[in-house]
PDB file of N, CA, C and O in Angstrom, chain B, residues numbered from 101:
ATOM      1  N   MET B 101     123.411 196.548  46.659  1.00  0.00           N
ATOM      2  CA  MET B 101     123.140 195.798  48.003  1.00  0.00           C
ATOM      3  C   MET B 101     124.050 194.466  47.541  1.00  0.00           C
ATOM      4  O   MET B 101     124.467 194.251  46.403  1.00  0.00           O
ATOM      5  N   THR B 102     124.264 193.560  48.831  1.00  0.00           N
ATOM      6  CA  THR B 102     125.331 192.036  48.267  1.00  0.00           C
ATOM      7  C   THR B 102     123.960 191.514  48.037  1.00  0.00           C
ATOM      8  O   THR B 102     122.816 191.826  48.369  1.00  0.00           O
ATOM      9  N   MET B 103     124.750 190.259  47.084  1.00  0.00           N
ATOM     10  CA  MET B 103     123.910 189.467  46.521  1.00  0.00           C
ATOM     11  C   MET B 103     124.521 187.941  47.005  1.00  0.00           C
ATOM     12  O   MET B 103     125.703 187.729  46.732  1.00  0.00           O
ATOM     13  N   LEU B 104     124.023 187.251  47.465  1.00  0.00           N
ATOM     14  CA  LEU B 104     124.481 185.829  48.001  1.00  0.00           C
ATOM     15  C   LEU B 104     123.903 184.915  46.504  1.00  0.00           C
ATOM     16  O   LEU B 104     122.896 185.112  45.825  1.00  0.00           O
ATOM     17  N   GLN B 105     125.058 183.822  46.349  1.00  0.00           N
ATOM     18  CA  GLN B 105     125.295 183.173  45.536  1.00  0.00           C
ATOM     19  C   GLN B 105     124.744 181.769  46.133  1.00  0.00           C
ATOM     20  O   GLN B 105     125.535 181.343  46.974  1.00  0.00           O
ATOM     21  N   VAL B 106     123.458 180.804  45.918  1.00  0.00           N
ATOM     22  CA  VAL B 106     123.169 179.820  46.558  1.00  0.00           C
ATOM     23  C   VAL B 106     122.146 178.807  45.785  1.00  0.00           C
ATOM     24  O   VAL B 106     120.916 178.776  45.760  1.00  0.00           O
ATOM     25  N   SER B 107     123.260 177.891  45.087  1.00  0.00           N
ATOM     26  CA  SER B 107     122.801 176.356  44.075  1.00  0.00           C
ATOM     27  C   SER B 107     121.828 177.254  42.828  1.00  0.00           C
ATOM     28  O   SER B 107     120.718 177.028  42.346  1.00  0.00           O
ATOM     29  N   GLY B 108     122.845 178.349  42.600  1.00  0.00           N
ATOM     30  CA  GLY B 108     122.154 179.057  41.337  1.00  0.00           C
ATOM     31  C   GLY B 108     121.338 180.404  41.640  1.00  0.00           C
ATOM     32  O   GLY B 108     121.149 181.249  40.764  1.00  0.00           O
ATOM     33  N   ALA B 109     120.976 180.505  42.663  1.00  0.00           N
ATOM     34  CA  ALA B 109     119.952 181.576  42.790  1.00  0.00           C
ATOM     35  C   ALA B 109     120.491 182.735  43.737  1.00  0.00           C
ATOM     36  O   ALA B 109     121.302 182.578  44.650  1.00  0.00           O
ATOM     37  N   GLN B 110     120.010 183.689  43.428  1.00  0.00           N
ATOM     38  CA  GLN B 110     120.653 185.053  43.620  1.00  0.00           C
ATOM     39  C   GLN B 110     119.618 185.408  45.291  1.00  0.00           C
ATOM     40  O   GLN B 110     118.396 185.270  45.327  1.00  0.00           O
ATOM     41  N   ILE B 111     120.353 185.801  46.344  1.00  0.00           N
ATOM     42  CA  ILE B 111     119.522 186.290  47.295  1.00  0.00           C
ATOM     43  C   ILE B 111     120.428 187.139  48.118  1.00  0.00           C
ATOM     44  O   ILE B 111     121.488 186.841  48.668  1.00  0.00           O
ATOM     45  N   PRO B 112     119.507 188.722  48.063  1.00  0.00           N
ATOM     46  CA  PRO B 112     120.103 190.207  48.665  1.00  0.00           C
ATOM     47  C   PRO B 112     120.460 189.466  49.800  1.00  0.00           C
ATOM     48  O   PRO B 112     119.865 188.470  50.212  1.00  0.00           O
ATOM     49  N   CYS B 113     121.753 190.146  50.436  1.00  0.00           N
ATOM     50  CA  CYS B 113     122.348 189.934  51.799  1.00  0.00           C
ATOM     51  C   CYS B 113     121.753 191.348  52.576  1.00  0.00           C
ATOM     52  O   CYS B 113     121.794 192.436  52.002  1.00  0.00           O
ATOM     53  N   LYS B 114     121.303 191.213  53.695  1.00  0.00           N
ATOM     54  CA  LYS B 114     121.180 192.560  54.303  1.00  0.00           C
ATOM     55  C   LYS B 114     122.115 192.788  55.681  1.00  0.00           C
ATOM     56  O   LYS B 114     122.225 193.899  56.200  1.00  0.00           O
ATOM     57  N   GLY B 115     122.744 191.635  56.177  1.00  0.00           N
ATOM     58  CA  GLY B 115     123.527 191.226  57.127  1.00  0.00           C
ATOM     59  C   GLY B 115     124.057 190.049  57.402  1.00  0.00           C
ATOM     60  O   GLY B 115     123.512 188.975  57.148  1.00  0.00           O
ATOM     61  N   ILE B 116     125.377 190.223  58.048  1.00  0.00           N
ATOM     62  CA  ILE B 116     125.671 188.810  58.570  1.00  0.00           C
ATOM     63  C   ILE B 116     125.515 188.715  60.238  1.00  0.00           C
ATOM     64  O   ILE B 116     125.714 189.640  61.027  1.00  0.00           O
ATOM     65  N   LEU B 117     125.173 187.574  60.506  1.00  0.00           N
ATOM     66  CA  LEU B 117     125.037 187.167  61.741  1.00  0.00           C
ATOM     67  C   LEU B 117     126.015 186.666  62.428  1.00  0.00           C
ATOM     68  O   LEU B 117     126.490 185.822  61.668  1.00  0.00           O
ATOM     69  N   PHE B 118     126.666 186.656  63.476  1.00  0.00           N
ATOM     70  CA  PHE B 118     127.679 186.041  64.314  1.00  0.00           C
ATOM     71  C   PHE B 118     127.415 185.662  65.252  1.00  0.00           C
ATOM     72  O   PHE B 118     126.829 186.466  65.977  1.00  0.00           O
ATOM     73  N   ASP B 119     127.692 184.107  65.877  1.00  0.00           N
ATOM     74  CA  ASP B 119     126.960 183.866  67.066  1.00  0.00           C
ATOM     75  C   ASP B 119     128.507 182.791  67.705  1.00  0.00           C
ATOM     76  O   ASP B 119     128.841 181.610  67.616  1.00  0.00           O
ATOM     77  N   LYS B 120     129.047 183.988  68.304  1.00  0.00           N
ATOM     78  CA  LYS B 120     130.295 183.635  68.955  1.00  0.00           C
ATOM     79  C   LYS B 120     130.377 182.371  69.628  1.00  0.00           C
ATOM     80  O   LYS B 120     131.201 181.481  69.418  1.00  0.00           O
ATOM     81  N   ASP B 121     129.307 182.384  70.574  1.00  0.00           N
ATOM     82  CA  ASP B 121     129.141 181.382  71.683  1.00  0.00           C
ATOM     83  C   ASP B 121     128.018 180.126  71.723  1.00  0.00           C
ATOM     84  O   ASP B 121     127.655 179.348  72.605  1.00  0.00           O
ATOM     85  N   GLY B 122     127.650 180.334  70.288  1.00  0.00           N
ATOM     86  CA  GLY B 122     126.859 179.210  69.894  1.00  0.00           C
ATOM     87  C   GLY B 122     125.401 178.826  70.349  1.00  0.00           C
ATOM     88  O   GLY B 122     124.865 177.720  70.418  1.00  0.00           O
ATOM     89  N   THR B 123     124.913 180.128  70.648  1.00  0.00           N
ATOM     90  CA  THR B 123     123.327 180.040  71.564  1.00  0.00           C
ATOM     91  C   THR B 123     122.445 180.275  70.046  1.00  0.00           C
ATOM     92  O   THR B 123     121.225 180.154  70.158  1.00  0.00           O
ATOM     93  N   LEU B 124     122.754 180.462  69.241  1.00  0.00           N
ATOM     94  CA  LEU B 124     121.774 180.837  67.921  1.00  0.00           C
ATOM     95  C   LEU B 124     121.935 179.461  66.971  1.00  0.00           C
ATOM     96  O   LEU B 124     120.924 179.041  66.408  1.00  0.00           O
ATOM     97  N   LEU B 125     123.150 178.796  66.805  1.00  0.00           N
ATOM     98  CA  LEU B 125     123.115 178.470  65.671  1.00  0.00           C
ATOM     99  C   LEU B 125     124.043 177.252  66.048  1.00  0.00           C
ATOM    100  O   LEU B 125     125.209 177.447  66.391  1.00  0.00           O
ATOM    101  N   GLU B 126     123.495 175.993  65.974  1.00  0.00           N
ATOM    102  CA  GLU B 126     124.519 174.580  66.822  1.00  0.00           C
ATOM    103  C   GLU B 126     125.553 174.217  65.672  1.00  0.00           C
ATOM    104  O   GLU B 126     125.118 173.695  64.645  1.00  0.00           O
ATOM    105  N   PHE B 127     126.464 174.393  65.768  1.00  0.00           N
ATOM    106  CA  PHE B 127     128.119 173.893  65.120  1.00  0.00           C
ATOM    107  C   PHE B 127     127.908 173.274  64.213  1.00  0.00           C
ATOM    108  O   PHE B 127     127.707 173.462  63.013  1.00  0.00           O
ATOM    109  N   LEU B 128     128.000 172.035  65.254  1.00  0.00           N
ATOM    110  CA  LEU B 128     128.110 170.509  64.825  1.00  0.00           C
ATOM    111  C   LEU B 128     126.711 170.081  63.361  1.00  0.00           C
ATOM    112  O   LEU B 128     126.773 169.584  62.236  1.00  0.00           O
ATOM    113  N   GLN B 129     125.671 170.595  64.189  1.00  0.00           N
ATOM    114  CA  GLN B 129     124.396 170.472  63.035  1.00  0.00           C
ATOM    115  C   GLN B 129     125.010 170.850  61.606  1.00  0.00           C
ATOM    116  O   GLN B 129     125.179 170.232  60.555  1.00  0.00           O
ATOM    117  N   LEU B 130     125.304 172.337  62.118  1.00  0.00           N
ATOM    118  CA  LEU B 130     125.610 173.202  60.747  1.00  0.00           C
ATOM    119  C   LEU B 130     126.813 172.782  59.886  1.00  0.00           C
ATOM    120  O   LEU B 130     126.677 172.958  58.676  1.00  0.00           O
ATOM    121  N   TRP B 131     127.856 172.305  60.278  1.00  0.00           N
ATOM    122  CA  TRP B 131     129.251 172.234  59.782  1.00  0.00           C
ATOM    123  C   TRP B 131     129.803 170.562  59.517  1.00  0.00           C
ATOM    124  O   TRP B 131     130.617 170.133  58.699  1.00  0.00           O
ATOM    125  N   GLY B 132     128.937 169.797  60.644  1.00  0.00           N
ATOM    126  CA  GLY B 132     129.046 168.339  60.494  1.00  0.00           C
ATOM    127  C   GLY B 132     129.187 167.581  59.531  1.00  0.00           C
ATOM    128  O   GLY B 132     130.113 166.778  59.413  1.00  0.00           O
ATOM    129  N   PRO B 133     128.008 167.808  58.496  1.00  0.00           N
ATOM    130  CA  PRO B 133     127.684 167.163  57.838  1.00  0.00           C
ATOM    131  C   PRO B 133     128.641 166.961  56.357  1.00  0.00           C
ATOM    132  O   PRO B 133     128.858 166.046  55.563  1.00  0.00           O
ATOM    133  N   TRP B 134     129.108 168.589  56.546  1.00  0.00           N
ATOM    134  CA  TRP B 134     129.763 169.035  55.622  1.00  0.00           C
ATOM    135  C   TRP B 134     131.615 168.265  55.427  1.00  0.00           C
ATOM    136  O   TRP B 134     132.252 167.672  54.556  1.00  0.00           O
ATOM    137  N   HIS B 135     131.821 168.734  56.761  1.00  0.00           N
ATOM    138  CA  HIS B 135     132.976 168.611  57.325  1.00  0.00           C
ATOM    139  C   HIS B 135     133.622 166.859  57.286  1.00  0.00           C
ATOM    140  O   HIS B 135     134.790 166.477  57.208  1.00  0.00           O
ATOM    141  N   TYR B 136     132.436 166.122  57.369  1.00  0.00           N
ATOM    142  CA  TYR B 136     132.430 164.728  57.084  1.00  0.00           C
ATOM    143  C   TYR B 136     132.592 164.270  55.726  1.00  0.00           C
ATOM    144  O   TYR B 136     133.236 163.254  55.466  1.00  0.00           O
ATOM    145  N   TRP B 137     131.917 165.128  54.675  1.00  0.00           N
ATOM    146  CA  TRP B 137     132.032 164.992  53.465  1.00  0.00           C
ATOM    147  C   TRP B 137     133.270 165.084  52.705  1.00  0.00           C
ATOM    148  O   TRP B 137     133.644 164.416  51.740  1.00  0.00           O
ATOM    149  N   ILE B 138     133.953 166.245  53.457  1.00  0.00           N
ATOM    150  CA  ILE B 138     135.148 166.853  52.993  1.00  0.00           C
ATOM    151  C   ILE B 138     136.002 165.708  53.481  1.00  0.00           C
ATOM    152  O   ILE B 138     136.595 164.976  52.688  1.00  0.00           O
ATOM    153  N   SER B 139     136.075 165.526  55.049  1.00  0.00           N
ATOM    154  CA  SER B 139     137.439 164.630  55.071  1.00  0.00           C
ATOM    155  C   SER B 139     137.244 162.966  54.688  1.00  0.00           C
ATOM    156  O   SER B 139     138.158 162.182  54.941  1.00  0.00           O
ATOM    157  N   CYS B 140     135.971 162.507  54.058  1.00  0.00           N
ATOM    158  CA  CYS B 140     135.913 161.219  53.096  1.00  0.00           C
ATOM    159  C   CYS B 140     136.368 161.427  51.940  1.00  0.00           C
ATOM    160  O   CYS B 140     137.195 160.629  51.498  1.00  0.00           O
ATOM    161  N   ASN B 141     136.015 162.381  51.268  1.00  0.00           N
ATOM    162  CA  ASN B 141     135.928 162.765  49.894  1.00  0.00           C
ATOM    163  C   ASN B 141     137.263 163.407  49.581  1.00  0.00           C
ATOM    164  O   ASN B 141     137.624 163.279  48.411  1.00  0.00           O
ATOM    165  N   HIS B 142     138.072 164.079  50.402  1.00  0.00           N
ATOM    166  CA  HIS B 142     139.193 164.959  49.932  1.00  0.00           C
ATOM    167  C   HIS B 142     140.833 164.777  50.751  1.00  0.00           C
ATOM    168  O   HIS B 142     141.806 165.527  50.676  1.00  0.00           O
ATOM    169  N   VAL B 143     140.674 163.592  51.458  1.00  0.00           N
ATOM    170  CA  VAL B 143     141.815 163.663  52.257  1.00  0.00           C
ATOM    171  C   VAL B 143     142.868 162.615  51.243  1.00  0.00           C
ATOM    172  O   VAL B 143     144.028 162.389  51.586  1.00  0.00           O
TER     173      VAL B 143
END
């Protein structure tokens, strides 16, 4: 089984969810803070 490494913990991964049209996951809420941090700290 594939394991995900998150903050030092190993979590078993049984599948990956692809949300092509954004109905299940809010893109900006999920990736917005990360993108903002990257753009402010690595430019």
